[in-house]
N, C-alpha and C positions, 0 to 999 in steps of 0.2 A: 964237699958236704961234711958238716960236723957230726961226729958219732959220739953221742953223749955216754954210751956205755963204757968208754975209755976214761971218763972223767970221774973224779971223786964226787961224793954227794954234795959237798959245798960248791965245787966247780959247776956241777949240774945246776944248782940253785941259782948261782950268779949268771950262768949262761942263759938259763930260761928267763930270768928277770931281764937280761939284756935284750933277748928276743921280744919279750912282751913290751919293753920300753920302745924298741924300734917300731913295733907294730902300732903302738899308741901314737908315736910321733907321726907315722905315716897317715894315720887316721886324722890327726889334727891338721896336718898339712893339706890333706884332701879336702877336709871341711873348710879350711881357710881359703883354699883355692876357689871352692864354690862360692864362698861368701864374698869374695872380691872379683867374681866373674864380671866381665866388662859391663859397664853401664851403657845407657843410651849415648850415642855419639853426641858430642857437642855440635853446635852450629858450625864451628870452625873445622872440626874433624870431617863433618859431612861435606862441606864445601871443598875442603882440600881433596877429598876422594873424588868428588865430581869434576874437579878441575883437571884431573888426569884422564877422564873418559872422553871419547869422541861424542858427538851428538848421537844419542841413542835412538835408533829407528828399527822397528821390527814388527813381528806379528805374534799374536797368541797362537801357539802352534800345536797341532796334532796331525800326524800323517793322514793322508786321504783314505787309507785302508783301515783306519781305526774309528770306532764310533764313540769311544770315550777313553778316559785315562787308563782303565783296566786293560782294555784291548791294546792300547799302545804299548804297555809295559810288561804284560804277562809273557812268560817264556814262549808259549806256543804261538803268539801273534806279534811279538816284538820283531821289527823288520828294519835292520840297519841299512839295507840297500835302498829301501824306499825313503828313509830319512835322509840318507846321503844325497839322493837325487833331488829331493825337495829343498833341502838347505842350500844346495848348489844354485837353485833358482832364486832363492832369497838373496844369496851373496851377489848374484849377477846384477841385482838392481840396487845394491848398496846397503842392504839390511845388515846390521851388526849385532842384533840381539834377538832372542825369541823368549816368549813367556810360556812356560811349559808346566803342566799340572801333574803332580804326583798323587798318591793315594795311600792312606794308612793301611788298607787291607793288603797292599802289595808287600809291605814290610812284614805283616803278620804271616803272610803265606810263605815267603821265601826271602828273608832279608839279605842273605849272601848273593843270591841270584839277582835280586832287585838292584843291589849296589853295583854288581858287575854290569848289568845292562845300562844303568845310569852312567857308569864310567865309559862304556862304549859310546853312548849318546854324546857325552861331553867331548870325547875324542873326535867324533864326526863333526860336531859343532866347531871345535877348535880348527879343524882342517879348513873350514869355510869362514874362519875369522869371525865367528859368532860366539858371544858369551851370553848364555841364557840366564833368565830370571826363573827360579824354580818356586812353584806354589805348593805349599804343604797341605792346606785344607781348602774346602770349597763348599759353600752353603746353597748352591744353585742346582735346580732340577731334581732328579729322582732321589728320594731319601732312602731308598732300599738297595744299596749297592750289593752285588753278589759276585764273588770270584768265579772263575771258570768262563766258558764260552758266553759271549754277550749276544743279545738278540739283534737281529738285523734292523736296519733303519725302518721306521714306520713311514710308508710312502707319503710324500708331500708335506712332511712336518719338520720344522727347524729343531735341531739338537734333540732328537727323539730318544737318545740313549745315554745322555750325559748323567753322571751320578755324583751325589754329594759325598763329601769326606769331612768328618765322619758321618755315617748314616744317622737317621733319626734316633734309632735305638741307642747307639753309642753316645750320641750327643746328650741325651737326657738320662743316662745311666752312669752315675759317678764311679761305680766300680770298674767301668771301662777306661777311666782316665789314666790309670797307670800304664795301660797298653798304649794309649795315645802319647803319653809322655816318653815311653821307650822308643816309639817310632820317631818322634821329633828329635830326641837326643841322639838316637842311633844314626839316623840318616844325615843330620847336620854335623854330628860329631865326626862321622867318616869323611865328610867333604869340607870340614870347617876351614881348612887352609888351602883349598883348591882354587887357584886363581882362574880356572876356566869358568867358574860360576860368577855371575855379575852381582846378583842380589837374591836374598831369600824373601819371598812374598809369603807371609805366614798364613793368611786366610783370605780367600776371595769372597767379597760381599758377605761378610759373616752373618749379618742380620737380615739377609734376603728371605722374605717369607713366601716367595714363589707365588705371588698374587693371592695369598691367604686362602680363604674358603672358596674363592672364585677360580683358583688356579688348578691346573691338572694335577699338580703335586702339592700345592700349598696346604690343602686340607689334611695332608698326612704329616706335615711338619708339626713339631711341638707347638702348642698354643703360646707358650711363653718363650719362644725361641730366642728373641732378642735379649731377654733377661738372662737366659742360660749362657749365651755367648758373651754377654758383658761380664759375667763371672769367670768364664773360661779363658777368654782371649788374653787377659794380662798374665795368666799362668803360662800360656804358650810362649809369650815373649820371654818370661823368666826361664822356661825350659831351654829355649834357644840360647839365651845369653849365658847360661851355665856352662855351655860347651865352647864358648868364646870364639865364634866364627869371625874370620877376617872380613867377610862380606857384610854390607849393610842390610838392615832389616826394614821391612815395610809391610803395610796392609792397606789396600786402596779404599778410600772413601768413595761412595758411589751414588748416594741419593740424599735428598734433603737440602736445607739452606745452610751454606757454609760461610755466609758473610761475617758472622761473629760466632765465637765458640759457644756462646750461651744458646744459640739457636740450633746447634748441632745435636744429633742424637747421642746418647750415652756411648754407644759403640763407636761412632765416628770420633768422639773426643778421645777415646782410648787409642784409636788408630793413629791420630795425628800426634798425640802426646807420647806414645811409645815408640814410634817409628824413627829410625835414623834419617831416612829420606821420605819425602811425602809422595804418595802416589794416589791417583784418582781415576775414575771412569767418567766418560762423557760421550754420549751418542747424539748430542744436540747440534743445533746450527752453529756455525763458526762464531757468531756473536756471543752465544752462551759459553762456548768453550773458552773464549778469551776472558769472559767475566770470571769463570771458575779459576783460571790461572792467576788472575790478578788478586782474587780473594785469598788464594793459598800462598801468595808471596809474603804475606805477613809473618810466616814462620821462618823466613830467611834460610830455608833449606832447599836442596835440590828437589826438583819436581819431575815426575814421570807420569804421563798418562798411560795407564796399562790396559785400557780398552777404549777404542773409538772406532769410527768408520762404519756407519750404517747408512748406505746410500739413500734408501727410501725415507729415512728419518732426518735427512739434511746434513749428516756428518760424512764428509768426503775427503779424499786425499787432496784434491786441488784447492779446497778452501781451508781445511783445518791444518794440514801439515805445514804450510808456510807460517801460520801463527805459532805453532809449536817451535819452529826453528827461530823465529823472532825472539822468543823468550828463553831459548835453549831449554825447552821442556822436552824430555824424552817422549817418543810417540810410538806406541805399540798398538796396532790395529787388530781387531778380532779377525782371525782366519787368514791362512796363507793359500791353501789349495782346496778347491771344492771337492768334498768327498763324503764319507759316510755320516759325518755330523749333519750334513745338509743345512749348514748355517748360511748358505747363499740364499735360502728361503727366509722370508721375513718372520718376525715374531707372531704376527697374526695368523700364521699357518696353523697354530694350535687350535684356533677357532674355525678357520677356513682352509683346510689342507689343499695344497696346490698339486692336485692329482691330474685333472684333465687339462688345466691351463698352468702355464708357468708365469711367475711374476714379471712385470715389465722390467724391473731392475734386479740384479743380484743385490742381496742385502749386505753380505760380507764376502770375504775371499778376494784373492788377487789373481790366482791362476786356475786354469782348467787342469784336469788330471794329466794331460800330455805336456804341461809346461807352457801352454799358450796363455798369454795374459788375457784376462776378461776384457780389459780395455787397454790397448797399447798406450794411449795417451797418459793413463795413470802411471804406468811403470816409467814412462819418460819423465814425468814430474818427480817421481821418487828418485830416479837416477840423478836428475838435475839438482835436487835439493841436497842429496847426500854426496854429490860430487863424484858419483860413480860413472865412469865412461861407458858408453854403449858398447856392445861387443864389436861392432864394426870400427868404432873410433879407437877402441883398445888395440885392435889388430893392426891399425895403421900408426899407432903411437900418438894419436891426437886426443884431445879432451873435449868434452861437451860443454865445458864451463868457460 
């Protein structure tokens, strides 16, 4: 340490100036580093990254004992043993990725603890050869998220406890944006070089109005939600790129006409033009799924479907997954294990709760809570398409392919 009291006045002057100069240079360098933070990947960069990946197959994942993102990640309810068990089931059928939702309030509550729990999750996923896609924000369902104990599932209703991030108040309050920026830069900055993470998904269905005035939650969303998001989403991309993550960025388009960019919504155009890789949602029949894929090929970038598979709506493993493989489109279905989210129940349960009777078909999910497949034939199809040997074949050293 320099002790200025041993210096002459002139020496002190020059020494202090040298320190000020060094500080000024550091500030300039930091500012320059931010100014040249990485741009959107080129088509060549995106495809070079994708060429090193296996065919990506997985689920939108939350453990069966959590009703939403907060219950999954908060210290009192975070359950590594349950996660380890369930990701083992996913690995056993050839899944190699999971799409997992985070929440801004978790960072506000306990950023060091949240980072530590996320690190634990990533280690468990790595053990099972799974590289997750992590979702920062989500505009779906309850716009009033609250930390602490979460309410139990509402009987007979699909996804009765899922919460938005940010909530309605934060979304329409610009003074909250510095907090959201700190969350984005903090969590991504901490894991920016972590190869255990596959992709950053910046915002799930950003302009989803939750059925507007007719929805259970839509009437509580900001009336100008799409316009607010159209202003904020580009800022989120900028925040992320300022910390220079090695992983690609995306946000999945989910509704509307995508055949030409002029027909797409303002938010959808931002999503496809800011993303390094293209992602989308589709719960329709296989013919519609294929049309969506073909329409998105005009961007010449890797494509991942980050939500599909709703049996009662016509989206199934046996029909949709082979199309995804044909085009080397990543395929992430909603739901791994039937649990507190109750997403094995259909969307219409919000109007007609399944209390006395159960639906004819499970809507989402692959496994019962004991690890038994909902349909054995489905997991056989997934194993076959991913090239994963069945447990019996693996034990004898033979292959199913």
